[in-house]
C-alpha positions in Angstrom: 6.9 -21.4 8.5 7.2 -17.9 9.9 8.4 -16.5 6.5 5.5 -18.2 4.8 3.1 -16.6 7.3 4.5 -13.1 6.5 4.7 -13.9 2.7 1.1 -14.8 2.7 0.2 -11.8 4.6 1.8 -9.5 2.0 0.4 -11.4 -0.9 -3.2 -11.3 0.5 -2.9 -7.5 1.3 -2.0 -6.7 -2.3 -4.6 -9.2 -3.7 -7.3 -7.4 -1.9 -6.0 -4.1 -3.1 -6.2 -5.3 -6.7 -9.9 -4.9 -6.6 -10.1 -1.5 -5.0 -11.0 0.4 -8.0 -14.3 -1.7 -8.1 -15.4 0.0 -5.1 -13.9 3.4 -5.8 -14.9 4.1 -9.4 -18.7 4.2 -8.6 -17.9 7.3 -6.4 -16.3 9.4 -9.2 -19.1 11.9 -8.8 -17.9 12.7 -5.3 -14.7 14.8 -4.6 -11.7 13.0 -4.0 -11.1 15.0 -0.8 -14.5 14.1 0.5 -13.8 10.4 0.1 -10.5 10.7 1.8 -12.2 12.6 4.7 -14.8 10.0 5.3 -12.4 7.0 4.6 -10.0 8.2 7.3 -12.4 9.5 9.9 -14.6 6.4 9.5 -11.5 3.9 9.8 -10.0 6.0 12.7 -13.2 5.8 14.8 -13.7 2.2 14.2 -10.0 1.3 15.0 -10.2 3.4 18.1 -13.4 1.6 19.3 -11.7 -1.8 18.7 -8.5 -1.0 20.5 -10.1 0.8 23.4 -12.9 -1.8 24.1 -11.4 -5.1 22.9 -7.5 -4.6 22.9 -6.7 -2.8 26.2 -4.1 -5.4 27.2 -2.3 -4.8 23.9 -2.3 -1.1 24.3 -0.9 -1.2 28.0 1.8 -3.6 26.9 3.1 -1.4 24.0 2.8 1.8 26.2 5.1 0.1 28.7 7.4 -1.0 25.8 7.6 2.8 24.7 8.2 4.0 28.2 11.3 1.5 28.4 13.0 3.1 25.5 16.0 5.5 25.7 15.0 9.1 24.7 16.6 8.7 21.3 14.6 5.4 20.6 11.5 7.3 21.7 12.1 10.0 19.3 12.9 7.7 16.3 9.6 5.8 17.0 7.5 9.1 17.2 9.1 10.3 14.0 8.6 6.9 12.0 4.9 6.6 13.1 4.1 10.3 12.3 5.9 10.0 9.1 3.8 6.9 8.4 0.6 8.7 8.9 1.6 11.6 6.7 2.7 9.5 3.8 -0.5 7.4 3.9 -2.7 10.4 3.9 -0.9 12.0 0.9 -0.7 8.6 -0.9 -4.4 8.0 -0.6 -5.4 11.4 -1.7 -3.3 11.2 -4.7 -4.5 7.7 -5.7 -8.1 8.5 -5.4 -7.7 11.8 -7.3 -5.9 9.8 -10.2 -8.6 7.0 -10.2 -11.4 9.5 -10.6 -10.0 12.6 -12.2 -6.9 11.6 -14.1 -7.0 8.0 -15.3 -7.3 4.5 -13.9 -4.1 3.7 -15.9 -2.1 6.4 -13.9 -3.2 4.7 -10.7 -2.4 1.4 -12.1 1.3 2.6 -13.2 1.9 3.6 -9.6 1.7 -0.3 -8.6 4.1 -1.0 -11.4 6.8 1.7 -10.5 6.5 1.4 -6.7 8.2 -2.1 -6.2 11.1 -0.9 -8.3 11.5 2.4 -6.1 10.9 0.4 -2.9 13.7 -2.1 -3.8 16.3 0.6 -4.7 15.5 2.8 -1.8 15.7 -0.3 0.5 19.0 -1.2 -0.8 20.4 2.3 -0.1 18.5 3.2 3.1 18.0 -0.1 4.8 21.1 -1.8 3.4 18.9 -4.7 2.3 21.0 -7.1 0.2 19.8 -8.6 -3.1 20.9 -11.6 -5.0 21.8 -11.6 -8.8 18.5 -13.2 -9.4 16.7 -10.4 -7.6 18.4 -7.8 -9.3 17.8 -9.4 -12.6 13.9 -9.5 -11.6 14.1 -5.8 -11.0 15.5 -5.4 -14.5 12.6 -7.3 -15.8 10.3 -5.0 -13.9 11.9 -1.9 -15.4 11.6 -3.4 -18.8 7.9 -4.3 -18.4 7.0 -0.8 -16.9 8.9 0.7 -20.0 6.6 -1.3 -22.5 3.4 -0.5 -20.6 4.0 3.2 -19.8 5.1 4.1 -23.4 3.5 7.2 -24.7 1.9 8.0 -21.3 4.2 10.7 -19.9 1.6 12.6 -17.9 0.3 9.5 -16.2 3.7 8.5 -15.2 4.4 11.9 -13.3 1.3 11.2 -11.1 2.4 7.5 -10.8 5.9 8.3 -9.8 4.6 10.6 -6.8 2.1 8.0 -5.6 4.7 5.1 -6.0 7.5 7.0 -4.1 5.1 7.9 -1.1 4.1 4.3 -0.7 7.7 3.0 -1.0 8.8 5.4 1.6 5.7 4.3 3.9 7.0 0.6 3.5 10.5 1.6 4.3 9.7 3.6 7.4 7.5 0.9 8.7 10.1 -1.7 8.2 12.2 0.0 10.7 9.3 0.7 13.1 8.5 -2.8 14.0 8.6 -3.1 17.9 5.0 -2.7 18.5 1.6 -4.5 17.9 0.8 -3.8 14.2 -2.9 -3.1 14.9 -2.0 -0.4 17.4 0.6 1.2 15.1 -2.2 1.4 12.3 -4.4 3.0 14.8 -2.0 5.6 15.9 -1.2 6.4 12.3 -5.0 6.7 11.4 -5.2 9.1 14.3 -2.3 11.1 12.9 -4.0 11.1 9.6 -7.3 12.4 11.1 -5.2 15.2 12.7 -3.8 16.1 9.6 -7.1 16.3 7.7 -9.4 17.5 10.5 -8.5 21.2 10.2 -9.1 21.2 6.4 -12.5 19.6 6.9 -14.7 22.6 7.6 -13.2 24.5 4.6 -13.1 21.8 1.9 -15.9 19.5 2.7 -18.8 19.2 0.3 -22.5 18.4 1.1 -23.0 15.3 3.4 -23.6 12.4 1.3 -27.2 11.1 1.6 -27.2 8.2 -1.0 -27.1 4.7 0.6 -24.7 3.6 -2.1 -22.1 5.8 -0.9 -22.1 4.6 2.8 -22.4 1.0 1.7 -19.2 1.5 -0.5 -17.4 3.5 2.0 -18.0 0.8 4.6 -16.6 -1.7 2.1 -13.6 0.6 1.5 -12.8 1.2 5.3 -13.1 -2.5 6.3 -11.9 -4.5 3.1 -9.6 -1.9 1.3 -8.2 -0.2 4.2 -8.1 -1.8 7.7 -7.5 -5.3 6.7 -4.9 -4.9 3.9 -3.0 -2.2 5.9 -2.7 -4.5 8.9 -1.7 -7.5 6.8 1.0 -5.2 5.1 2.4 -3.9 8.4 2.3 -7.5 9.7 4.2 -8.8 6.8 6.9 -6.2 7.2 7.8 -7.7 10.7 9.2 -10.7 9.1 10.2 -9.6 5.4 12.4 -7.1 3.8 10.7 -4.1 2.4 12.0 -5.0 -1.2 10.4 -8.4 -0.9 7.0 -6.8 0.2 7.2 -4.3 -2.4 7.8 -6.7 -5.4 4.6 -8.6 -4.3 2.8 -5.3 -5.1 2.9 -6.6 -8.7 0.1 -8.9 -7.6 -2.3 -5.8 -8.0 -1.6 -4.8 -11.5 -1.6 -8.7 -12.5 -5.1 -9.0 -11.1 -6.2 -5.8 -12.9 -4.8 -7.5 -16.2 -6.7 -10.7 -15.5 -10.1 -9.0 -14.7 -9.6 -7.0 -17.8 -8.9 -10.1 -20.0 -11.4 -12.6 -18.5 -14.0 -10.6 -16.7 -14.4 -7.3 -18.7 -13.5 -9.1 -22.0 -11.1 -6.3 -22.9 -8.8 -6.6 -25.8 -5.2 -7.3 -24.9 -2.3 -6.4 -27.3 0.9 -8.3 -27.7 2.9 -5.7 -25.8 0.7 -5.9 -22.8 0.8 -9.8 -22.8 4.8 -9.8 -22.9 5.0 -6.9 -20.1 2.7 -8.7 -17.7 4.4 -12.1 -18.6 7.8 -10.5 -17.6 6.1 -9.1 -14.3 5.1 -12.8 -13.5 8.5 -14.0 -14.2 10.1 -11.3 -12.0 7.9 -12.2 -9.0 9.0 -15.9 -9.4 12.6 -14.9 -9.6 12.5 -12.3 -6.8 11.0 -15.0 -4.5 12.8 -17.9 -5.8 14.0 -19.0 -2.5 10.4 -19.2 -1.3 9.1 -20.9 -4.4 12.1 -23.3 -5.3 13.9 -23.7 -1.9 17.2 -22.7 -3.5 20.0 -20.8 -1.8 20.7 -17.1 -2.7 24.0 -16.8 -4.6 
């Protein structure tokens, strides 16, 4: 039951993120850095208000846990939390830059590559063991990515960087799971704000006045930032990084289905094959969850 709860949290977070471009694309006339500034500052303010006024007991409890740690454990916790804030900031900027200034495809490719990178890094860094079926599902993912990315080398370079930063974020937070996930998210957003604040006076554009901007920004902060990030961090308390990472394929699958059934875009045979392989790979990687079998 616990595993199902964590599994559902991870799945829901990537399902929500699958629709992120719908809110981001209408903001393509605004600089990517400005969108990042407002997204981080807005989210940080909201999270601080929630924690300071409604979750004081959780804050006190986590602070007591931190003070009970040995010096080395405190240093490890600080490094992982600060690293998470830096990785999120860099990842978000690159993603928004790609969506609005490179191509939506480059951002989508990142979601195709990230689960593979996450799985491989988790195997070597966290020593997470994989069954033969899970390794086979990774191979299917590699094949599907090769099919979809053929002829798009430039986009792949951006995608690799985006994917690697988020993969490292997932892995670092898998090892940083002693505290309330909402508190951890708040601290990481404060760190992200601290990173961006010195650059704001020099790189900010004109303050947006259009109501559409603030409506979409509110949607981005609440629905596409705080909620999915919290669900993602919560899932990492009970699931391996590789298992969470492979569920990221939910995102491009949603994009594919939207393109096919909502936007009525033409889909070629290679795309149909590639996304079918992705769906099979998700089922195989989580075969214990879906089919109640034992890992070999």
